[in-house]
C-alpha positions, 0 to 999 in steps of 0.5 A: 475528547479528542478523536483522531482519524487516521489518514493515509498521507504522502504515499501517492508516488508509491501507490501510483507505482503499484497501480502501474504494475498491477495494470500490466497484468503480468507477474511482478515481485515487489519488495517493500522494505524500510524502518519500523513504523513508516507505513508499509503495511498501511501502504499495502492495505491502501493499495489492496482496497477494492481488489480481490487480494490475499495478504500474508504477514 
C-alpha cells in the first residue's frame, strides 16, 4: 500500500511576498491567477494557516 502525503513545495517566494504585504497592516489587493492545477488555492491555504481569515471561492 502506498501512502501519498501532500507537500507544499516550491512556493517560498510567493509566501514571502504575501507575508510581507500582510505585515504592512494596510489595505492591499492581491490577485492570484494562473492555469488550472498549479496550486493557487494551496498557496492561499498555506498562507492563511494560523491567521484569522475568511476565504471565499
